[in-house]
N, C-alpha and C positions, 0 to 999 in steps of 0.2 A: 484466417475465418473473418467473414465481413461480417460487423456486429449490426445487422439488420434482421429482424424477424427470428431472433435468437433469444433461449432465455438464459438470464444473466443474474447472476449473484454478485451483489456490491455489498459488503460492509463496511461500517465507518459511515454510512452514507445519508445522516441526520444533518451534516455540515461540510464545510470545507470542500476537500477536491472530490470526495465521495458523492457529496450530494450535487457537484458540477458535472460529474459524467452521468450520473442518474439523468440528469435534465436534458443533457446531451442526447443520452439513447433513449430517452423517452420519446423524441421526433422520428424515431426509425421504426416503429411497429413493433418493438420486443416485448417480451414478458419478463419484466423486472422482478427481482426479489431483492429487498432492500431491509437492511438491519441496523440498529444501532441501539443504545441505550436509551435514547429520551424517545419517549412516545410519541409526545406531542409534535415533535419536530418531524418524526417519522410519518404522521398522520397526514400533516401539511405538503409534506413531500408527495406522498402517495396522491392526493389530490391533483396535485400538478403533474405527475406522472401519467395519471389517467385523462386528464383533459390534454394532454398532447398525442393522446391517441394508443399509448401502449396500455396495457396489463401489469398490475403491480399486487404484490403480495408484501406488505410490511409487517415485521415482526420486531418487537423490541426484545432485546437479548444482551447480556451482558458476555462478550466475548472471553473473558477470562474464565467461565464456566464451562468445561468440557462438554457435557451435556446438554445445556443450552444452545450450544453452537452446533453440534450436530443435531438437535431437534431442528433448528432452522433449516439444514441442509436437506434434513427427510422431509419436512413441511413442503420445502419447493418443489421438490419430486413429487408428492403426493398430488398437489397443485397443477404441475406444468408437466408432468411425465420425465421428464430430464432435466439436466444443467449442462448447457453447452459451454458455458464461460463463467468464470467466477475472478472479481478482482477482491484480492485481500487488501484492504484498505485503513488498519486500524495501528494507531502509533502516536509516538509524540517523545519531544527530544527537549526538556527543560534542562536549563542551564545547571550542570553539577561537577563542582570542582575536587578533582580526584584527592587533594590535600584537606579536604574538609567533609567528604561524604561517609554516610555510615553504609553498613552492609546490606541494610533493607533498601536503601536509595538505587543502590546498582541491582540488586534482587528485583524490586519493583518495577523497575526500568526495562529490565529483559523480559518480565511478564508480560508486560503492556507490549512491547513490539517485538517478540518474538513467539511466546505464547499463544497471544491471541492469532497468530497465524496459523500455528501449527493446530490447534483447536478446530480450524475450519479446512485445513489441508488436508487431514488425514481421512475425514468423511467425505469429502468431495472426490479424493483418489479413487476411494470404493465405488460411487458414482459411476465416476469415468471408467473405471476397468470394466465394469458391465456394460457402458456403452460402447467400448471400445475407440472412445473419441472426447475430445474436450481441451480447453485452454483456461490453465489455471495462473493469474498475473498477479503480483504484489508490489504494491506501493513500497518501494525500497526507500532509498537515499542515497545521493553523492556521498554522504557520509559513511556509509558503509565500505569503503573503499580507502578511507585514512584514517586516523587516530587523530581527532580534533580538538582542540583545548575546550574545556568547559562542554564538551559533548563526548567522552569516552564511553560510557555506559551504553548511549544512543548507537553510536558507530559500532561497538562490538555487537549489539543486538541485531542492527542492521547487515551485519557483513555476516552474520550467524544465518541468517534468513537468505542470503545471497549462495552461501555455500550450500545450504542445503538443497535449494533450488537446483544446484550442478549437478548433485547427486541425483534428485528425483529426475532430471532429463536421460540419464543412464537407463536408471532401473525401471523407468516408466514408459521407455521408448517403445517397447514393444505392444502396448496398449493404446498408442497413437495421442496420448496425453502430452500436452505442450506447456512450457513453463515461461513465462514472461518476466524478467525482473526489471521492474519500471524504478529509476534513479532520478527522481527532480532535485534541483537544487532547492535553492528558498522560493517559498510558496506563501503570500500572503494570506493567512488564515485565521479565525477567530485564536486557534490554540497558541499561536507563536507571536500574536501581534503586539504583545508586550514583555516579550522576553528579554530584550536588551541584548542580544546577540545582533552582530551587524549582518545585513542580509544583500549583499551586492548582488546585482542581477536579477533581484525578486520578480516573479510572475504572480498573474491572478490566480485563484483556482480555475477559471474559465479556461485560460491557456494551459493549465497543467492539465486541466482534460482533453483537450484537444491533442497534446502531447501522449498522454494516457491510450487513448484510442487508437491513434495512429501506431503505437507500439505494440499494442494487442493485435491491429488486424494485422500488421506484418510480420507478427510472431517474433520480435526480437528477443534472443536471449537476455539481453542487459541493452536496455535503452537509456541511455543518459542524455538530461536535458535540464535547463537550455542549453544552445549552441556554445557559450564564451564559457560556462562553467564545464560543460563538458570536457573540452580540451584542458581547462587549467588542471581538471580530475585527473585527465589521463598522465599529464606532464608531471603531476605530482607523484603518482605511481611509479615513474620510471626514474627520477632524481633518486639520488642518494638522500638514504634517510634524514641526515644531519641536515641538509639543504633545505627538502621539505617540511623538516620541522620547525627550522628557521622561519622560513618564508610564512607559514600559517601561523605563527606564534604574533606577528605583526599584525595580524587583524583582530585581535583580542586587546580589550582595555586594560590599561595596568592594575585597575581596581578589581578587575575580577583574580 
C-alpha cells in the first residue's frame, strides 16, 4: 500500500513518533485522522497537516475508553468514507522492577500498551471487513521479543500485541486485511527522555517515522529497526536463555 492519497488513522499522534509520521504523510496528499488525549497539541498538528496540503480530522480521545476509541473510527468513516490504513501508536514503558512492583503497576502497563491497541483494532477490523481491504499497523517494540530487566511488564504487553497480530493475519486474510507489526528500538521522545534506561543506537522520531512508513508500504509482517538492534535482537532470540539473560543484564546499572 503506497501511503499517498489514502485515508489514514494515527493514534497517539500529538507528539513523538505519531506526530512525526502524521507530518511526513501530510506532504503526500492524504486524509489524516489524528487522535490523542491532548486537544491543544492536536489542534496545532491539524494546522500543520492542512498547511502541508492534506485534509485532517483531529479528535481528542482517551484510548483506554472503548467507546471513545470506537467513536473515533466511526467519525473517520463518516468524514472520509473509509479508512485505508491505521497506525496504532500508543504506549509507554516506564522502568518497573519486578522485585518492587504492585499488581496495579503491571496491570496499568498492560492496559496502556495492549488495551489501547485492542480498543481501536476491533472497530477497525469491522470497517475493513466491509471494505474487504486495509492495512493495520502497530507500533510495537524490539522489547516485545525479549524479557528485559526494568521492562518486564512492557515487554509482556508488546509480546501480547505481536502474537495477537499473528492470529489476525490468519483469521482475516480472507477479507484482505493486512497487519504490520513495527518494532523500533530506542527512540528519543518526550516520554522516555529522562527514564534513566540506557538507550544504545537511539534514533529521532523523524528517523523512526521514515522506518515506519517504509515498513507499512512494504506491508512487512514484523519490521525491526534500526539495523544494529534488529540483528542484536534476532541473535538474542536464538541464543540459550541463560546466555541472553546474562548479556542483557550487563546493560542495566546496579542501582536499579
